[in-house]
C-alpha positions in Angstrom: 0.0 0.0 0.0 1.7 3.2 -1.1 1.8 6.3 1.0 0.4 8.8 -1.6 -2.5 11.2 -1.1 -5.3 10.5 -3.5 -6.2 14.1 -3.9 -3.0 16.1 -3.7 -0.4 13.5 -4.7 1.8 14.1 -1.6 4.5 11.4 -1.2 7.2 10.7 1.4 10.2 12.9 1.3 13.8 11.8 2.0 16.2 13.3 4.4 18.8 12.6 7.0 18.5 11.6 10.6 21.3 13.5 12.4 22.7 12.2 15.6 24.3 14.3 18.4 27.7 13.4 17.0 26.5 14.7 13.6 26.3 11.3 11.9 23.8 11.1 9.1 21.6 8.2 8.2 18.7 8.1 5.8 15.1 8.6 6.9 11.7 9.2 5.4 9.3 12.0 6.2 5.8 10.4 5.6 2.8 12.6 4.8 0.0 12.6 7.4 -2.5 10.3 5.6 -5.9 9.4 6.8 -8.5 7.0 5.3 -11.7 8.9 5.1 -15.2 8.4 3.7 -16.9 11.2 1.8 -20.5 11.4 0.7 -21.2 12.4 -2.9 -24.6 14.1 -3.0 -24.9 13.9 -6.8 -24.8 10.1 -6.9 -25.9 9.4 -3.3 -23.0 7.1 -2.6 -20.0 7.1 -0.3 -16.4 6.9 -1.5 -13.3 6.1 0.6 -10.1 8.1 -0.1 -6.7 8.1 1.5 -6.1 11.8 1.8 -3.6 14.0 3.7 -4.9 16.2 6.5 -4.3 19.3 4.4 -6.6 17.8 1.7 -9.3 17.2 4.3 -9.1 20.9 5.2 -9.4 21.8 1.6 -12.5 19.5 1.2 -14.1 21.1 4.3 -13.5 24.5 2.8 -14.6 24.0 -0.9 -16.5 20.8 -0.8 -15.8 17.3 -2.2 -17.2 17.9 -5.7 -15.1 21.1 -6.2 -12.0 19.3 -4.9 -12.5 16.4 -7.2 -13.1 18.8 -10.1 -9.8 20.5 -9.3 -8.1 17.2 -9.3 -9.4 16.2 -12.7 -8.5 19.6 -14.2 -5.0 19.2 -13.0 -4.8 15.8 -14.8 -3.6 13.8 -11.8 -6.1 11.0 -12.5 
């Protein structure tokens, strides 16, 4: 199961874990993903998306239909 947001396309970033002695080892910065159900009033059905918390805030602000329209205009799906 990949850690990619269905709406924004956010992925894990790579970086270094730096110890007190300044040694560097690789680490990952994972996005804050949540599995959430959304109701589509047009079709009357529920969809489950794996979205980041920033995408949930965007959906709360503009609505699920507008967020999905923005996604399809961008050409991600």
